[in-house]
C-alpha positions in Angstrom: -7.9 -40.9 -12.3 -10.0 -44.0 -12.1 -7.7 -45.9 -14.4 -4.8 -45.2 -12.2 -6.6 -46.4 -9.1 -8.2 -49.5 -10.7 -6.2 -50.1 -14.0 -7.0 -53.8 -14.3 -10.8 -53.1 -14.4 -10.5 -51.0 -17.5 -7.5 -52.7 -19.2 -9.8 -54.3 -21.8 -11.8 -51.2 -22.6 -15.1 -49.8 -21.0 -16.9 -53.2 -21.2 -14.2 -55.4 -19.7 -12.9 -58.7 -21.0 -15.9 -60.9 -20.3 -18.4 -58.5 -21.8 -16.2 -58.1 -24.9 -16.1 -61.9 -25.3 -19.8 -62.1 -24.9 -20.4 -59.6 -27.7 -18.0 -61.6 -30.0 -19.9 -64.8 -29.3 -23.3 -63.2 -29.7 -22.2 -61.8 -33.0 -20.9 -65.3 -34.0 -24.2 -66.8 -33.0 -26.1 -64.2 -35.1 -23.8 -65.1 -38.1 -24.6 -68.8 -37.5 -28.3 -68.0 -37.7 -27.8 -66.0 -40.9 -25.9 -69.0 -42.4 -28.5 -71.6 -41.6 -31.7 -69.8 -40.5 -34.2 -72.6 -40.5 -32.4 -75.5 -38.7 -29.3 -73.8 -37.3 -25.8 -75.3 -37.2 -26.8 -78.3 -35.1 -27.3 -79.3 -31.5 -24.2 -78.7 -29.4 -22.2 -77.4 -32.4 -21.7 -73.8 -31.2 -18.3 -74.7 -29.8 -17.2 -76.2 -33.2 -17.7 -72.7 -34.8 -16.4 -70.6 -31.8 -13.1 -72.0 -30.6 -14.8 -74.6 -28.2 -16.5 -71.8 -26.3 -20.0 -71.3 -25.2 -22.5 -68.8 -26.6 -22.7 -67.0 -23.2 -26.5 -66.7 -23.7 -29.2 -69.4 -23.7 -31.1 -67.5 -26.3 -28.1 -67.2 -28.7 -27.2 -70.8 -28.0 -30.6 -72.0 -28.9 -31.3 -70.0 -32.1 -27.8 -70.5 -33.5 -27.8 -74.2 -32.9 -31.4 -75.0 -33.6 -32.3 -72.3 -36.0 -35.6 -70.4 -36.0 -37.7 -73.6 -36.0 -36.1 -75.0 -32.9 -36.0 -71.5 -31.2 -39.7 -71.1 -31.9 -40.5 -74.2 -30.0 -38.1 -73.4 -27.2 -39.6 -69.9 -26.8 -43.0 -71.5 -27.1 -42.3 -73.8 -24.1 -41.4 -70.7 -22.0 -44.4 -68.7 -23.2 -47.0 -71.5 -22.7 -45.6 -72.2 -19.2 -45.7 -68.6 -18.2 -49.1 -67.9 -19.7 -50.5 -71.1 -18.1 -49.2 -70.2 -14.7 -50.4 -66.6 -15.0 -53.9 -67.7 -15.9 -53.8 -70.3 -13.1 -52.9 -67.6 -10.6 -56.2 -65.8 -11.5 -58.2 -69.0 -11.2 -56.9 -70.0 -7.8 -58.7 -68.3 -4.9 -56.5 -68.3 -1.9 -58.4 -69.3 1.3 -60.9 -71.6 -0.4 -59.0 -74.7 0.6 -55.6 -75.6 2.1 -54.4 -77.0 -1.3 -55.3 -73.8 -3.0 -53.0 -71.8 -0.7 -50.2 -74.3 -1.5 -50.9 -74.2 -5.2 -50.9 -70.4 -5.2 -47.6 -70.3 -3.4 -46.1 -72.9 -5.8 -47.5 -70.9 -8.8 -45.7 -67.8 -7.6 -42.5 -69.7 -6.9 -42.4 -71.4 -10.3 -43.2 -68.1 -12.1 -40.2 -66.5 -10.2 -38.0 -69.5 -11.0 -38.7 -69.3 -14.7 -38.3 -65.5 -14.8 -35.0 -66.0 -12.9 -33.9 -68.7 -15.3 -34.6 -66.4 -18.3 -32.7 -63.5 -16.7 -29.7 -65.6 -16.0 -30.1 -67.4 -19.3 -29.5 -64.1 -21.1 -25.9 -64.2 -19.9 -25.3 -68.0 -19.5 -25.5 -70.8 -21.9 -28.1 -73.1 -20.2 -30.7 -73.7 -22.9 -30.4 -77.4 -22.9 -30.0 -78.1 -19.2 -32.3 -80.6 -17.4 -33.4 -78.2 -14.7 -35.1 -75.9 -17.2 -37.3 -78.7 -18.6 -38.1 -79.8 -15.1 -39.4 -76.3 -14.3 -41.6 -76.6 -17.4 -42.9 -80.0 -16.4 -43.6 -78.9 -12.8 -45.6 -75.9 -14.2 -47.7 -78.2 -16.3 -48.3 -80.6 -13.5 -49.2 -77.8 -11.1 -51.8 -76.5 -13.6 -53.2 -80.0 -13.9 -53.4 -80.6 -10.1 -54.8 -77.1 -9.4 -57.7 -77.4 -11.9 -58.6 -81.1 -11.3 -57.9 -81.8 -15.0 -59.9 -78.8 -16.4 -58.7 -77.1 -19.5 -57.3 -73.6 -19.0 -56.4 -70.9 -21.5 -52.9 -71.8 -22.7 -53.5 -75.6 -22.6 -54.6 -75.6 -26.2 -52.3 -73.9 -28.8 -54.3 -71.9 -31.3 -53.4 -69.2 -33.9 -53.2 -66.6 -31.3 -50.4 -68.5 -29.5 -48.5 -69.4 -32.7 -48.5 -65.7 -33.8 -47.5 -64.4 -30.4 -44.7 -67.0 -30.0 -43.4 -66.2 -33.5 -43.5 -62.5 -32.7 -41.6 -63.0 -29.4 -39.0 -65.2 -31.2 -38.4 -62.7 -34.0 -38.3 -59.8 -31.6 -35.9 -61.4 -29.2 -33.5 -62.4 -32.0 -33.6 -58.9 -33.4 -33.1 -57.4 -29.9 -30.0 -59.5 -29.3 -28.7 -58.8 -32.8 -29.0 -55.0 -32.4 -27.7 -55.1 -28.8 -24.6 -56.9 -30.1 -24.2 -54.3 -32.8 -24.5 -51.4 -30.5 -22.2 -52.9 -27.9 -19.7 -53.8 -30.6 -19.1 -50.0 -31.0 -17.6 -49.9 -27.5 -15.3 -52.9 -28.2 
């Protein structure tokens, strides 16, 4: 009954045309990572392997083009920025000074912006756009201004961070890989 009322919506299967293309490109990105796991296929080379199309995911774009090494540092930027902002939130006591209110407000805003970027980046290829790196730079500057130059947890990378970042990188690659495999069954 539904296919008679809205036939164009289901003309390409349950997932639809764009979702189906996304699964194909994610699978291609996973294959690129398998072919060259350390350094990837090269910056801005995804289109050379996939009919001049985008990966339709910042995560897939990053690990297929830069390999695990580049993806580790890209995920590390996100992790350190989020961790630094989160620890800064706990350090700022709203009401202590007018600047502290502003810094707390900005901290919440930047956390939301990075989270929004990551959510949208799961479905859009925006890994190497300038606005992402500006968000990371603004988060670092906010941490510096809010603490008057004091060191916070997250400012110094240690074994804990390296292990955690590597775990997040591997887990996210595996999650996308298995998601593409599961969704491929509906294709």
